[in-house]
Structure formats: C-alpha cells, structure tokens
FIVOVO-996039 format. One record per residue (C-alpha): x negated, y negated, z; residue in one letter. Coordinates in steps of 0.02 Angstrom, whole numbers, plus 50000, padded with zeros to 5 digits. Layout:
% FIVOVO-996039
XYZA...
END
This chain:
% FIVOVO-996039
511224150054248M510804166754172P512094180554243I511174193154334Q512234207054387K513924213454348I514924226654427I516604234254337S517654247454401T519354251554364G519774239654544D518694224554513Y517454216054387K516164206154479C514794195854434F513264189054479F512384171354432W510954163554482K510934144054527I509444137354416E510004121554337E510054106554413D511594092254453M511824088154278D511594101754170N512894110254287L514084095954248M513694096454065T513844116154065T515694114254162L516164098254062N517744093754187P519094085054191N519674070354299K520314081554410E518944094254418E517814077554455I518844072254605K518754087754687E516864087954660I516544072354695Q517484076654887K515904089754944I514584078555021K512904091855007N512114094454860E512034113054888K513794115154907R514274105454769K513134116454621K513954130654725Q515724123954690N515324118654529I514384136854476A515964145354549A517264135454399R515764140654285I515844156454321M517734158554305L517894149954154N516664161454068K517504175954137C519254170654060A518264162953904K519224147753907K519614133754060K520384138054184I520994129154335K520164134754524L521374132754659N521154135854859Y522644138954985F522484126855141V521314142355227N520084141755060G520694156854991K520504154254813P521814158854659F522054154854475C523284159354349T522374171054242K522044183754384Y523094190954513N521454190054670H519844180854635I518734181054775S517234168954793I515494169254887S513814158254883H512014162154982S510444155254937G510344153454757L511744166154736Y513734162954674C514724177254648V516424179154596L517634193954586L519314196654503T520324209354531S522384217554519N522144223354707K521864210854849N520084210154877T518624201754932G516814199154910I515454191355036D513504189854970I512424186055114Q510324181455125Y509264192755213K508994184055375N508094194055530N508824180955670K510574188155628I510154200655787K510284186055880N512124182055814L512624199555817S513774196755991S514674186555902K515274194255767F515014213055796T516264222555920H515554234756048I516174250355958K515154247055808E513474248155911Q513304265955855V513224260155644I511874246855698V510954258955781K510764267955630E509884254955558D509924239855631N509534223255512I510404230855364K511884238355451N512224219855549L512144212155365H513364223555283F514504224955450I514384204355446W514734204555242C516164217655268A517234207055370K516814190155310E517564201455138A519184206455245I519314190155299Y519304181055108K520874193855089T521954189655231L523044173855228N522834169155423T521454164355535Q520774178555652C519234183055737S517814194555646L517374201655808K519164207755883D520344207755736N519214216355610I518244232155654H517004241955510I516964261155561K515864267155442S514434263555348I513734280255237K512914278355057N513224261455027N515054264355054K516264262555201G517874259055278H518764245855404G520384237855476Y521054222955505Y522014223255672T523274213155742N524684216355871H525714230055774N524754226155608I523344237355539K522714236255382I521404248755290R520184244255188Y518814254055069N517094243255053I515874246654928I513954239754999F512494233854895D510634228154902I509864218654784F508394205354781S508514203554972D510454200454956Y511744209255049F513454211054954V514924218055027A516764223154932I518134226855024A519744233154931I521474233355026K521884250555027D523894252655001D524304268255074R525344271555220N524004274055380L
END
C-alpha cells in the first residue's frame, strides 16, 4: 500500500493511499485487535471492508502507533490523537485527513454519468459554475458538498443546505445554511489520475 501523494499545510495534513494488497496482506499489516476484528467483520462488501482496513492502517501510520478509530452515529470518524479527522474512499484510493480545524475531504473517481445525477445535488444558482467546465466542475461541486457534509454532526440536503459559491484556480468557497445558521467554508480542489478531490475547511470568522 504505497503512499501516492501527501499534502501538508498549516491547516491540515492529507495522505493518499492506493489499495493494491489482497485481504490477507491488509489484515496482516493492520494486525487487528479483537475489537477491530469484530468491527471489520460487520462489513459484508469486500471492497468496503478493504477500504475500512486501509483507513485504519493509514491512521496508525500517521500517528506512528496504534490508534482506535471511532465513528459517531452519523458516520463521522474521530479518534483521540487528532482534533479532527476525515476519511474518504473511491475506486482503489483511500484518503485520510488530519487537522486542528473542522475539516472534511472527499475523493471521487471520474464518472461521465454524473451529468445524469446533477439535478439531485446541484442548486439552480450553481448552474453558472457548472457551465464553465461541465464534467470537471460537477465533480468538484459534488466533492465539495460531501467534504462540507463530513464536517457536520447533522443530516442535511446536499442540494438545499450546502451551496458552492465559486470555483477558480482550484480554490473556492461554499456555505452550509439551515434556517438562521450559516457557516462559511474555504475549499481546495485537486485532480490526479482521473480522481477529483475537495478539502473543505470551516471558516471560523464572523460572516
């Protein structure tokens, strides 16, 4: 499981791993305890199981020791080592982000069929962004909304509650809104090997 890419800034550190091992090698690398084995066995889909194991291995490698990976009821991951962590999977890749700020990440493999699904997650006000670069920006909008969603501790609509306001030079910003709540996010975008990535960082400044 080689590290393919590392992004490190003052706000976060992110690792990209390509899952190339079989299940036996992954389990050997993880060397799971009884609790981890129990959690992993709950996952029936083999691909999902590999991704979960890979995320646990990455967290251990980042911390340079064995770390317990926990999940909130809504699926958001957390651990005692870092203030905030975010995990995403797509295709062969698993990505892990650690940060002192409330930050989320999402990775998606390029899929031209995303155009057929765009009405389910894009707001009419985002069509201006989409038209600038249809396939690219649709993936960016999807990833950005998923990254923002991962920072929240509540259920919401990607279409109605999370809005992407701009995408330019692989940067942008967006908002989560719900009644009188409005949270601004700075977003960083990236592309590599037909994978689209978005990192959303909560902006704690007053709007």
